[in-house]
N, C-alpha and C positions, 0 to 999 in steps of 0.2 A: 407491550407493546411489540409489534413485529420490526424485523430490521428493515424491510423497507419504509416503514413509518419512520424510524430512526434516522435514516439517511436520508429520506425525502424533506428532512426539515433544513435540509442544507442545497443551496443552488451548486450544481456541478461545476466545480470550479473550471477555467479555462485550460488549465495542466492537464486536468484529469482527460477534457475533450479530446486535447491534441493526442493524447495515448490510446484513444479510444477506451478508455476505462470501463469494463461490464462486471457488476458483482454477479459471479455465478451462483456462490454459496455462502452463507454466513450461520455462524453459532454464537450466538450471546453469552452462553453459559459458559461455553470454553474460549472464549476470545478468539475465535478464528474466523478466516474470511479467504475466499478462494476469488480470483479476480480475473478474468482476460484482459490483454491488451493487444493492440496492434501495431508491430513495429513496422512503420514504414520505410520503403524504400529512402526517404528523405533524412531518415536518421542514422544512416550510413556513414561510416569514417572512409579514410582513402582506401582501406584494406577490403571494402565490400560488407564490413560487419558491422551492428548496432553499435554507434559510440557507446560508451560506458557511461556516460552523464545521462542518458535516456535510460539505461537499464537501471542506473539507481535511482532515478525518479519512480520507475516502476514500484521497485520496492520500496520506497517511501510512501509510495500511493497505496501499497499493501499495509504496512503497519499502522497508518493513519486511521484509517475505516476499521481496523480490527480493534483499536483502543476505542474509538466512538461508540462502536457496537456492544463491546463488552462493557462500557460505563453508561450505556443508556445515553449516551450525549451530555450527561451531567458535566462532564469536563471536556475540554479541547486540548489536545495533544500536538505540542510544538516541538519539533526536533530539535534535540539541543548537541547529540552527538551520534555520528552515521559512522559506520564501519561496514565498507563492501568487500566483497570479495568475488573476483571475476573467474570462473573456473574453466568456461567455455565460449567459443565464440557464437554470437547469436545472428543470424540472419533475418532479413524482413520477413514476416509472418505475425502468426497469433503465439502469443507467449502467456504463460499461466503462471500467476504469482499465489503464492500461500502466506499469507501474515498471521501471526501467531503471538498473542499477548503472553508475557514470560510472569510478571509481576506488576502490580499496581501499588505502588506507593501512596503517601499523602501529596507530594508535590511531584515526584518522578515516578515516571514508569519504565517498563523495559518492555521491547518487543523485538521479533524477528520475523524475517521474510525470505523464503526461496523463490526462486523464477528458472521456470522450465520452459523447454519448446513443448511442440505437441508432440515429441516423440518418447517424453520424460527425461530428457538430459538436462541435467542441472547446470544452468547457464551462471547462474549469480546467486549469492546468499550476502544477506546482511544483517546487522543487529543494530538498535539503535536505543538511545536514551530520549525520552520526550518529557517535556515539562508539563505538568498537569495545572490546567488554567479552568478556574469555573465558567461555566457559560452563563452569560447574561440572559436572565429569563425576561420573554416580552412581556410587555405592559399592556393590558386590555383594556 
């Protein structure tokens, strides 16, 4: 099954639309995904930089799809622990996130993600633990 087919099984969540999530590349076998986001001026804090909560949401929105793709959407990942390191200020504009599955267990999975600006500057990095819940199969 192709990556687009896997993700097309789900409606785009409003939060992903707000962040202008655009999947650029995905590798199911390696459990990796590259996603572009648009950091809007409305996301800025008083210093003119993108507020950290939006950056954390972007990182989370890299890790979830990486796990969905890696598991062929047989399980749904719900974040149960998220650790974010903010490494540089982010300005409004395009940001690139790279999510990767570290390990898939029976009920818990481990993922990580990096967020860079278009110049390749590492803005933030995250690791997360996710609870793996079996997807409900559609009854036809």
